[in-house]
Residue frames as a rotation matrix with the C-alpha (Angstrom) as fourth column:
MET 1
0.307 0.905 0.293 201.90
0.041 0.295 -0.955 205.27
-0.951 0.305 0.053 -144.73
ILE 2
-0.809 -0.561 0.178 202.49
0.142 0.108 0.984 204.17
-0.571 0.821 -0.008 -148.29
GLY 3
0.116 0.811 -0.574 200.33
-0.625 -0.390 -0.677 205.49
-0.772 0.437 0.461 -151.12
VAL 4
-0.650 -0.265 0.712 199.49
0.259 0.804 0.535 202.91
-0.715 0.533 -0.454 -153.77
ILE 5
-0.121 0.577 -0.808 198.14
-0.860 -0.468 -0.205 203.63
-0.496 0.669 0.553 -157.24
LEU 6
-0.053 0.198 0.979 196.44
0.213 0.960 -0.183 200.61
-0.976 0.199 -0.093 -158.78
ALA 7
0.133 -0.005 -0.991 197.38
-0.830 -0.547 -0.108 200.70
-0.542 0.837 -0.076 -162.47
GLY 8
-0.762 -0.575 0.298 197.49
-0.386 0.773 0.504 197.03
-0.520 0.269 -0.811 -163.42
GLY 9
0.146 0.932 0.332 194.08
-0.115 0.349 -0.930 196.64
-0.983 0.097 0.158 -165.01
ALA 10
-0.337 -0.241 0.910 193.60
0.734 0.539 0.414 195.35
-0.590 0.808 -0.005 -168.53
SER 11
-0.496 0.202 -0.844 191.73
-0.301 -0.952 -0.051 198.51
-0.814 0.229 0.533 -169.66
THR 12
-0.704 0.205 0.679 189.58
0.608 0.669 0.428 196.39
-0.366 0.714 -0.596 -171.97
ARG 13
0.381 0.924 0.020 186.70
0.823 -0.329 -0.463 198.88
-0.421 0.192 -0.886 -172.16
MET 14
0.496 -0.272 -0.824 189.08
-0.205 -0.959 0.194 201.77
-0.844 0.073 -0.532 -172.87
GLY 15
0.954 -0.115 0.277 191.09
0.299 0.432 -0.851 199.85
-0.021 0.895 0.446 -175.45
ARG 16
0.178 -0.940 0.292 194.39
0.120 -0.273 -0.954 201.39
0.977 0.205 0.064 -174.27
THR 17
-0.412 -0.414 -0.811 196.27
0.816 0.229 -0.531 201.82
0.406 -0.881 0.243 -171.01
LYS 18
0.599 0.794 0.106 193.94
0.645 -0.556 0.524 203.97
0.475 -0.246 -0.845 -168.91
ALA 19
0.459 -0.447 -0.768 196.66
0.710 -0.336 0.619 205.28
-0.535 -0.829 0.163 -166.63
LEU 20
-0.576 -0.816 -0.048 198.32
0.569 -0.443 0.693 207.03
-0.587 0.371 0.720 -169.57
VAL 21
0.026 0.675 0.737 195.22
0.946 -0.254 0.200 208.47
0.322 0.693 -0.646 -171.24
PRO 22
-0.896 -0.426 0.129 195.48
0.373 -0.877 -0.304 212.28
0.243 -0.225 0.944 -171.22
LEU 23
0.318 0.926 -0.204 192.94
0.934 -0.269 0.235 214.35
0.162 -0.265 -0.950 -169.32
HIS 24
0.998 0.057 -0.006 193.45
0.057 -0.998 0.039 218.08
-0.004 -0.039 -0.999 -169.85
GLY 25
0.570 -0.821 -0.038 197.03
-0.508 -0.316 -0.801 217.48
0.646 0.475 -0.597 -170.96
ARG 26
-0.303 -0.643 0.703 198.02
-0.952 0.239 -0.191 215.20
-0.046 -0.727 -0.685 -168.08
PRO 27
-0.551 0.127 -0.825 198.04
-0.141 0.960 0.241 211.38
0.823 0.249 -0.511 -167.95
LEU 28
0.498 0.867 0.031 195.29
-0.217 0.090 0.972 210.09
0.840 -0.490 0.233 -165.67
ILE 29
0.402 -0.367 -0.839 197.80
0.767 0.636 0.089 208.51
0.501 -0.679 0.537 -163.29
SER 30
-0.617 -0.708 0.344 199.34
0.427 -0.668 -0.610 211.91
0.662 -0.230 0.714 -162.55
TYR 31
0.059 0.719 0.692 196.13
-0.504 -0.577 0.642 212.97
0.862 -0.387 0.329 -160.78
ALA 32
0.860 0.220 -0.461 196.52
0.206 0.677 0.707 210.06
0.468 -0.702 0.537 -158.34
VAL 33
-0.091 -0.965 -0.246 200.19
0.859 0.049 -0.510 210.90
0.504 -0.257 0.824 -157.79
SER 34
-0.555 -0.106 0.825 199.27
-0.045 -0.986 -0.158 214.52
0.831 -0.125 0.542 -157.01
ALA 35
0.467 0.817 0.338 196.59
-0.473 -0.092 0.876 213.43
0.747 -0.569 0.344 -154.54
LEU 36
0.838 -0.104 -0.536 198.75
0.397 0.791 0.466 210.87
0.376 -0.603 0.704 -152.69
GLN 37
-0.028 -0.998 0.057 202.16
0.597 -0.062 -0.800 212.55
0.802 0.012 0.597 -152.47
PRO 38
-0.261 -0.134 0.956 201.23
-0.438 -0.866 -0.241 215.30
0.860 -0.481 0.168 -149.98
VAL 39
0.364 0.571 0.735 199.62
-0.906 0.036 0.421 212.89
0.214 -0.820 0.531 -147.48
THR 40
0.994 -0.083 -0.068 201.79
0.094 0.980 0.174 209.75
0.052 -0.180 0.982 -147.62
ASP 41
0.425 -0.905 -0.008 205.42
-0.113 -0.062 0.992 208.90
-0.898 -0.421 -0.129 -146.88
HIS 42
-0.696 -0.552 -0.459 205.94
-0.493 -0.097 0.865 207.71
-0.521 0.828 -0.205 -150.43
VAL 43
0.412 0.878 -0.243 203.99
-0.709 0.141 -0.691 206.52
-0.572 0.457 0.681 -153.45
VAL 44
-0.747 -0.547 0.377 204.28
-0.171 0.706 0.687 203.30
-0.642 0.449 -0.621 -155.46
ILE 45
-0.085 0.681 -0.728 202.52
-0.996 -0.063 0.057 202.07
-0.007 0.730 0.683 -158.57
SER 46
-0.203 0.129 0.971 200.91
-0.203 0.964 -0.170 198.64
-0.958 -0.232 -0.169 -158.58
ALA 47
0.665 0.321 -0.674 201.44
-0.713 0.003 -0.702 197.38
-0.223 0.947 0.231 -162.13
ASN 48
0.664 -0.380 0.644 203.15
0.251 0.925 0.286 194.56
-0.705 -0.028 0.709 -163.98
ALA 49
0.368 -0.587 0.721 205.16
0.867 -0.065 -0.495 196.69
0.337 0.807 0.485 -166.40
GLU 50
0.070 -0.444 -0.893 207.67
0.723 -0.594 0.352 199.33
-0.687 -0.671 0.280 -165.31
GLU 51
-0.687 -0.570 0.450 208.46
0.712 -0.406 0.573 201.03
-0.144 0.714 0.685 -168.61
PRO 52
-0.011 0.719 0.695 205.15
0.721 -0.476 0.503 202.87
0.693 0.507 -0.513 -169.17
TYR 53
0.887 0.441 -0.135 205.52
0.383 -0.541 0.749 204.60
0.257 -0.716 -0.649 -165.80
ALA 54
0.034 -0.979 -0.200 209.26
0.994 0.054 -0.096 205.39
0.105 -0.195 0.975 -165.88
PHE 55
-0.258 -0.122 0.958 208.51
0.345 -0.938 -0.027 209.10
0.902 0.324 0.284 -166.41
LEU 56
0.716 0.622 0.317 207.00
-0.104 -0.354 0.929 209.25
0.690 -0.698 -0.189 -162.90
ARG 57
-0.324 -0.945 0.039 210.21
-0.319 0.070 -0.945 207.99
0.891 -0.319 -0.324 -161.23
LEU 58
0.137 0.446 0.885 208.21
-0.989 0.117 0.094 205.95
-0.061 -0.888 0.457 -158.72
PRO 59
-0.826 -0.413 0.384 208.70
-0.423 0.904 0.063 202.31
-0.373 -0.110 -0.921 -157.71
VAL 60
0.018 0.804 -0.594 206.52
-0.896 0.276 0.347 199.83
0.443 0.526 0.726 -159.60
VAL 61
-0.558 -0.105 0.823 205.32
-0.637 0.690 -0.344 196.84
-0.532 -0.716 -0.452 -157.58
PRO 62
-0.533 0.351 -0.770 204.30
-0.627 0.448 0.637 193.81
0.569 0.822 -0.019 -159.70
ASP 63
0.500 0.794 0.344 201.60
-0.857 0.398 0.328 191.33
0.124 -0.459 0.880 -158.72
VAL 64
-0.616 -0.551 0.562 202.58
-0.632 0.772 0.064 188.00
-0.469 -0.316 -0.824 -157.21
TYR 65
-0.323 0.639 0.698 199.31
0.502 0.741 -0.446 186.51
-0.802 0.207 -0.560 -158.51
LEU 66
-0.949 -0.153 -0.276 198.88
-0.138 -0.585 0.799 187.54
-0.284 0.797 0.534 -162.14
ASN 67
-0.707 0.700 -0.097 195.54
-0.187 -0.054 0.981 188.30
0.682 0.712 0.169 -163.78
CYS 68
-0.425 0.536 -0.729 193.68
0.846 0.521 -0.111 188.35
0.320 -0.665 -0.675 -160.47
GLY 69
0.398 0.727 0.559 192.40
0.541 -0.678 0.497 191.93
0.741 0.105 -0.663 -160.45
PRO 70
0.296 -0.254 0.921 192.72
-0.419 -0.901 -0.114 194.64
0.858 -0.352 -0.373 -157.83
LEU 71
0.961 0.045 0.274 193.00
-0.271 0.371 0.888 192.24
-0.062 -0.927 0.369 -154.90
ALA 72
0.597 -0.798 0.086 196.31
0.796 0.576 -0.184 191.04
0.098 0.178 0.979 -156.37
GLY 73
0.062 -0.557 0.828 197.56
0.280 -0.787 -0.550 194.62
0.958 0.266 0.107 -156.54
ILE 74
0.589 0.206 0.782 196.57
-0.636 -0.479 0.605 195.29
0.499 -0.853 -0.151 -152.94
HIS 75
0.967 -0.253 0.017 198.23
0.203 0.815 0.543 192.03
-0.151 -0.522 0.840 -151.85
ALA 76
0.314 -0.903 0.292 201.49
0.825 0.108 -0.555 192.89
0.470 0.415 0.779 -153.65
ALA 77
0.107 -0.236 0.966 201.49
-0.138 -0.966 -0.220 196.41
0.985 -0.109 -0.136 -152.20
LEU 78
0.852 0.222 0.474 200.93
-0.492 0.030 0.870 195.08
0.179 -0.975 0.134 -148.66
ARG 79
0.760 -0.648 -0.034 203.87
0.646 0.751 0.137 192.70
-0.063 -0.126 0.990 -149.12
TYR 80
0.076 -0.732 0.677 205.99
0.596 -0.511 -0.619 195.59
0.799 0.451 0.398 -150.38
ALA 81
0.463 0.210 0.861 204.94
-0.352 -0.848 0.397 197.79
0.813 -0.487 -0.318 -147.45
GLY 82
-0.289 -0.710 -0.642 206.51
0.281 0.578 -0.766 195.36
0.915 -0.402 0.033 -144.98
GLY 83
-0.475 0.157 -0.866 204.30
0.879 0.136 -0.457 196.17
0.045 -0.978 -0.202 -142.02
ASP 84
-0.913 0.193 -0.360 203.07
-0.135 -0.975 -0.178 199.63
-0.386 -0.114 0.916 -142.96
ALA 85
0.106 0.977 0.185 199.47
0.443 0.120 -0.889 200.33
-0.891 0.176 -0.420 -143.80
ILE 86
-0.868 -0.308 0.390 198.69
0.477 -0.298 0.827 201.39
-0.138 0.903 0.406 -147.34
VAL 87
0.004 0.865 -0.501 196.22
-0.088 -0.499 -0.862 203.85
-0.996 0.048 0.074 -148.77
VAL 88
-0.633 -0.161 0.757 195.01
0.601 0.513 0.612 202.85
-0.487 0.843 -0.228 -152.21
THR 89
0.186 0.735 -0.652 193.48
-0.377 -0.559 -0.738 204.72
-0.907 0.383 0.173 -155.11
SER 90
0.340 0.018 0.940 192.93
0.712 0.649 -0.270 203.71
-0.615 0.761 0.208 -158.68
CYS 91
-0.700 -0.713 -0.043 194.75
0.472 -0.508 0.721 205.33
-0.536 0.484 0.692 -161.59
ASP 92
-0.675 0.484 0.557 191.42
0.536 -0.198 0.821 206.13
0.508 0.852 -0.125 -163.25
MET 93
0.401 0.785 -0.472 189.88
0.909 -0.275 0.314 208.26
0.117 -0.555 -0.824 -160.46
PRO 94
-0.354 -0.716 0.602 191.09
0.679 -0.639 -0.361 211.79
0.643 0.281 0.712 -161.24
PHE 95
0.153 0.510 0.847 188.80
-0.178 -0.828 0.531 213.59
0.972 -0.232 -0.036 -158.78
VAL 96
0.670 -0.067 -0.739 190.22
0.697 0.399 0.596 212.06
0.255 -0.915 0.314 -155.60
SER 97
0.537 -0.443 0.718 191.91
-0.276 -0.896 -0.347 214.84
0.797 -0.012 -0.604 -153.64
SER 98
-0.555 -0.800 -0.228 194.60
0.105 0.204 -0.973 214.95
0.825 -0.565 -0.029 -150.97
ALA 99
-0.595 0.391 0.702 192.02
-0.786 -0.468 -0.404 216.33
0.171 -0.792 0.586 -148.52
LEU 100
0.516 0.830 -0.209 189.72
-0.785 0.557 0.272 213.39
0.342 0.024 0.939 -149.16
ILE 101
0.253 -0.523 -0.814 192.56
0.144 0.852 -0.502 210.88
0.957 0.010 0.291 -148.70
GLN 102
-0.762 -0.540 0.357 193.63
-0.214 -0.311 -0.926 212.64
0.611 -0.782 0.122 -145.51
HIS 103
-0.113 0.821 0.559 190.07
-0.988 -0.152 0.024 212.36
0.105 -0.550 0.829 -144.18
LEU 104
0.674 0.322 -0.664 190.00
-0.378 0.924 0.064 208.65
0.634 0.208 0.745 -145.06
LEU 105
-0.231 -0.868 -0.440 193.31
0.170 0.410 -0.896 208.12
0.958 -0.282 0.053 -143.26
HIS 106
-0.809 -0.096 0.579 192.15
-0.479 -0.462 -0.746 209.93
0.340 -0.882 0.328 -140.11
SER 107
0.054 0.953 0.299 188.79
-0.998 0.048 0.029 208.16
0.014 -0.301 0.954 -140.09
SER 108
0.108 -0.010 -0.994 190.06
-0.468 0.882 -0.059 204.63
0.877 0.472 0.091 -140.68
GLY 109
0.606 0.116 0.787 190.85
-0.795 0.128 0.593 204.03
-0.032 -0.985 0.169 -136.99
THR 110
-0.388 -0.759 0.522 192.17
-0.730 0.599 0.329 200.55
-0.563 -0.253 -0.787 -136.35
ALA 111
0.676 0.709 0.202 189.95
-0.402 0.584 -0.706 198.76
-0.618 0.396 0.679 -138.86
SER 112
-0.062 -0.697 0.715 191.75
0.403 0.637 0.656 196.20
-0.913 0.329 0.242 -141.00
ALA 113
-0.734 -0.103 0.671 190.28
0.670 -0.269 0.692 197.95
0.110 0.958 0.267 -144.03
CYS 114
-0.043 0.709 -0.704 188.34
0.375 -0.642 -0.669 201.17
-0.926 -0.293 -0.238 -144.46
VAL 115
-0.721 -0.166 0.673 186.99
0.689 -0.061 0.723 202.03
-0.079 0.984 0.159 -147.90
ALA 116
-0.873 0.379 -0.305 185.03
-0.378 -0.924 -0.067 204.95
-0.307 0.057 0.950 -149.29
SER 117
-0.493 0.776 0.392 181.33
0.854 0.518 0.050 204.76
-0.164 0.360 -0.919 -150.03
ILE 118
-0.916 0.322 -0.239 178.94
-0.353 -0.930 0.099 207.20
-0.190 0.175 0.966 -151.66
ASP 119
-0.114 0.982 -0.151 175.17
-0.991 -0.103 0.081 206.82
0.064 0.159 0.985 -151.42
GLY 120
0.543 0.342 0.767 175.59
-0.575 0.817 0.043 203.25
-0.612 -0.464 0.640 -150.16
ARG 121
0.946 -0.274 -0.175 177.90
0.010 0.562 -0.827 202.19
0.325 0.781 0.534 -153.01
ILE 122
0.658 -0.752 0.041 181.24
0.092 0.135 0.987 200.88
-0.747 -0.646 0.158 -151.77
HIS 123
0.835 -0.508 -0.209 184.42
-0.388 -0.276 -0.879 201.92
0.389 0.816 -0.427 -153.57
PRO 124
0.890 -0.453 0.044 187.04
0.276 0.614 0.739 199.35
-0.362 -0.646 0.672 -152.49
LEU 125
0.246 -0.848 0.468 189.72
0.920 0.053 -0.389 200.93
0.305 0.527 0.793 -154.72
LEU 126
-0.084 -0.298 0.951 189.78
-0.224 -0.924 -0.310 204.03
0.971 -0.239 0.010 -152.53
GLY 127
0.890 0.456 -0.017 190.70
-0.126 0.279 0.952 202.86
0.439 -0.845 0.306 -149.08
VAL 128
-0.023 -0.846 0.533 193.12
-0.974 -0.101 -0.202 202.11
0.225 -0.524 -0.821 -146.30
TYR 129
0.784 0.177 -0.595 194.35
-0.136 0.984 0.113 198.54
0.606 -0.008 0.796 -145.88
ARG 130
0.397 -0.634 0.664 196.40
-0.903 -0.139 0.406 197.34
-0.165 -0.761 -0.627 -142.91
THR 131
-0.527 -0.749 -0.401 198.86
-0.803 0.593 -0.055 194.46
0.279 0.293 -0.914 -142.79
THR 132
-0.504 0.423 0.753 196.22
-0.351 0.696 -0.626 192.27
-0.789 -0.580 -0.202 -141.14
CYS 133
0.577 0.738 -0.350 194.74
-0.591 0.082 -0.802 192.04
-0.563 0.670 0.484 -144.66
LEU 134
-0.202 -0.762 -0.615 197.84
-0.977 0.115 0.179 190.38
-0.065 0.637 -0.768 -146.14
LYS 135
-0.902 -0.186 0.389 197.19
-0.216 0.976 -0.035 186.74
-0.373 -0.116 -0.921 -145.15
PRO 136
0.007 0.959 0.285 193.47
0.170 0.279 -0.945 186.84
-0.985 0.055 -0.161 -145.95
ALA 137
0.442 0.099 -0.891 194.28
-0.763 -0.480 -0.432 188.42
-0.471 0.872 -0.136 -149.33
GLU 138
-0.596 -0.736 -0.321 196.73
-0.801 0.523 0.289 185.62
-0.045 0.430 -0.902 -150.08
SER 139
-0.693 0.411 0.592 194.15
0.087 0.863 -0.498 183.03
-0.716 -0.293 -0.633 -149.08
HIS 140
0.394 0.884 -0.253 191.52
-0.131 -0.218 -0.967 184.59
-0.910 0.414 0.030 -151.35
LEU 141
0.213 -0.389 -0.896 193.96
-0.951 -0.291 -0.100 184.80
-0.222 0.874 -0.432 -154.26
MET 142
-0.798 -0.590 0.122 195.14
-0.563 0.803 0.198 181.21
-0.215 0.089 -0.973 -153.85
SER 143
-0.577 0.651 0.493 191.56
0.382 0.749 -0.542 179.93
-0.722 -0.124 -0.681 -153.87
GLY 144
-0.786 0.205 0.583 190.40
0.557 -0.171 0.812 182.14
0.266 0.964 0.020 -156.75
ARG 145
0.309 0.876 -0.370 188.06
0.947 -0.321 0.031 184.26
-0.092 -0.360 -0.928 -154.62
LEU 146
-0.584 -0.724 0.366 188.76
0.797 -0.596 0.092 187.62
0.152 0.346 0.926 -156.21
LYS 147
0.236 0.756 0.610 185.72
0.526 -0.627 0.574 189.77
0.817 0.185 -0.546 -155.44
MET 148
-0.689 -0.585 0.428 186.70
0.050 -0.628 -0.776 192.74
0.723 -0.513 0.462 -153.31
HIS 149
0.031 0.776 0.630 183.33
-0.784 -0.371 0.497 192.90
0.619 -0.509 0.597 -151.53
HIS 150
0.806 0.232 -0.544 183.72
0.053 0.888 0.457 189.32
0.589 -0.397 0.704 -150.28
PHE 151
-0.138 -0.949 -0.283 187.27
0.646 0.131 -0.752 190.02
0.751 -0.287 0.595 -149.18
LEU 152
-0.578 -0.065 0.813 186.24
-0.355 -0.878 -0.322 193.14
0.735 -0.475 0.484 -147.27
LYS 153
0.520 0.829 0.203 183.49
-0.619 0.202 0.759 191.24
0.588 -0.521 0.618 -145.51
GLU 154
0.628 -0.307 -0.715 185.93
0.446 0.895 0.008 188.53
0.637 -0.324 0.699 -144.40
VAL 155
-0.420 -0.901 -0.113 188.50
0.649 -0.211 -0.731 190.95
0.635 -0.380 0.673 -142.99
GLY 156
0.138 0.564 -0.814 185.87
0.959 -0.282 -0.032 192.99
-0.248 -0.776 -0.580 -141.18
GLY 157
-0.861 -0.447 0.242 186.47
0.503 -0.815 0.287 196.05
0.069 0.369 0.927 -143.30
HIS 158
0.066 0.913 -0.403 184.08
0.738 -0.317 -0.596 198.91
-0.672 -0.258 -0.695 -143.04
SER 159
-0.124 -0.024 0.992 183.01
0.873 -0.477 0.098 201.70
0.471 0.878 0.080 -145.34
LEU 160
-0.557 -0.091 -0.825 183.29
0.521 -0.813 -0.262 205.40
-0.647 -0.576 0.501 -144.70
PRO 161
0.410 0.766 0.495 180.39
0.894 -0.230 -0.384 207.33
-0.180 0.600 -0.779 -146.20
LEU 162
-0.798 -0.602 0.024 181.60
0.583 -0.762 0.283 210.35
-0.152 0.240 0.959 -148.15
THR 163
0.329 0.941 -0.081 179.24
0.929 -0.337 -0.152 213.28
-0.170 -0.025 -0.985 -147.76
PRO 164
0.491 -0.082 0.867 179.27
0.508 -0.781 -0.362 216.95
0.708 0.618 -0.342 -148.79
ASP 165
0.951 -0.107 0.289 180.58
-0.285 -0.662 0.693 218.09
0.118 -0.741 -0.661 -145.39
ILE 166
0.616 -0.770 0.170 183.85
0.535 0.567 0.626 216.12
-0.578 -0.294 0.761 -145.82
PRO 167
0.231 -0.611 -0.757 186.94
-0.508 -0.739 0.442 218.05
-0.830 0.283 -0.481 -147.00
GLY 168
-0.750 -0.617 -0.241 187.67
-0.477 0.251 0.842 217.35
-0.459 0.746 -0.482 -150.66
TYR 169
-0.339 0.703 0.625 184.23
0.504 0.697 -0.511 215.91
-0.795 0.142 -0.590 -151.35
THR 170
-0.612 0.417 -0.672 182.58
-0.757 -0.554 0.346 216.41
-0.228 0.721 0.655 -154.71
SER 171
0.416 0.856 0.307 179.64
-0.673 0.516 -0.530 214.47
-0.612 0.014 0.791 -156.10
HIS 172
0.908 -0.124 -0.401 182.06
-0.270 0.559 -0.784 212.89
0.321 0.820 0.474 -158.58
CYS 173
0.274 -0.877 0.394 185.05
-0.950 -0.185 0.250 212.29
-0.146 -0.443 -0.885 -156.28
CYS 174
-0.194 -0.334 0.922 184.87
-0.287 0.918 0.273 208.51
-0.938 -0.211 -0.274 -156.85
PHE 175
0.822 0.479 -0.308 184.07
-0.394 0.087 -0.915 208.71
-0.411 0.874 0.260 -160.55
ASN 176
-0.172 -0.900 0.401 186.31
-0.048 0.414 0.909 206.36
-0.984 0.137 -0.115 -162.50
ILE 177
0.184 0.113 -0.976 187.08
-0.898 -0.384 -0.213 206.46
-0.399 0.916 0.031 -166.20
ASN 178
-0.114 -0.148 0.982 186.47
0.008 0.989 0.150 203.20
-0.993 0.025 -0.112 -168.05
SER 179
0.168 0.276 0.946 185.55
0.926 0.286 -0.248 204.38
-0.339 0.918 -0.207 -171.55
ASP 180
-0.754 -0.406 0.517 185.90
0.602 -0.740 0.298 207.26
0.262 0.536 0.803 -173.97
ASP 181
0.171 0.886 0.431 182.43
0.343 -0.464 0.817 208.44
0.924 0.008 -0.383 -172.91
ASP 182
0.690 -0.007 -0.724 183.61
0.723 -0.045 0.690 208.55
-0.038 -0.999 -0.026 -169.29
LEU 183
-0.385 -0.918 -0.099 186.66
0.883 -0.397 0.250 210.51
-0.268 0.009 0.963 -170.42
LYS 184
-0.485 0.292 0.824 184.46
0.425 -0.745 0.514 213.09
0.764 0.600 0.237 -172.17
LEU 185
0.658 0.749 -0.077 182.36
0.390 -0.252 0.886 213.46
0.644 -0.613 -0.458 -169.04
ALA 186
0.368 -0.608 -0.703 185.48
0.868 -0.045 0.494 213.89
-0.332 -0.792 0.512 -166.89
GLN 187
-0.637 -0.610 0.471 186.75
0.751 -0.628 0.202 216.58
0.173 0.483 0.859 -169.27
SER 188
-0.045 0.709 0.704 183.49
0.228 -0.679 0.698 218.48
0.973 0.192 -0.131 -168.85
LEU 189
0.779 0.336 -0.529 183.66
0.555 0.022 0.831 218.13
0.290 -0.942 -0.170 -165.05
ILE 190
-0.060 -0.890 -0.452 187.16
0.924 -0.220 0.311 219.63
-0.377 -0.399 0.836 -164.93
ALA 191
-0.465 -0.171 0.869 186.44
0.710 -0.658 0.251 222.46
0.529 0.733 0.427 -167.38
């Protein structure tokens, strides 16, 4: 199983590269690395620039389809995986834990895609994607259909509700940081 950190976003609301924004003295992306490394065979970064992430000493997998959002990152990572399934998290979700990812992996079964959900809200950037998603992802990208919810529906993906009884669950486990206000809230949640 390959762990994939999606770090290719434009970070327009943040105004700077989100993955590198410090949270309690650590770049945001380091939280994803720490969560994925214990439960995957190896970790890669889905991004279109290697240099910003050189300090992590992890492979960087560029998109084949540029400027097409997270689906392009998932597609590129599936191509890179060469037949292995991938487990994906976003670089801006610092509260995802190894225990939560492990639960997602064990609960995904044989579904082509299994993504987290909390209170009925689907979080497609925290999920397991199998190689059966590769061709449909390419088809969506080639035709400009980039919405993750539509893609998940086509591949028969399902959501896994995250609830307080699940290991690693917190009410903010899928909280993602898109702005300086989000960053301040995350700092208070860690403190």
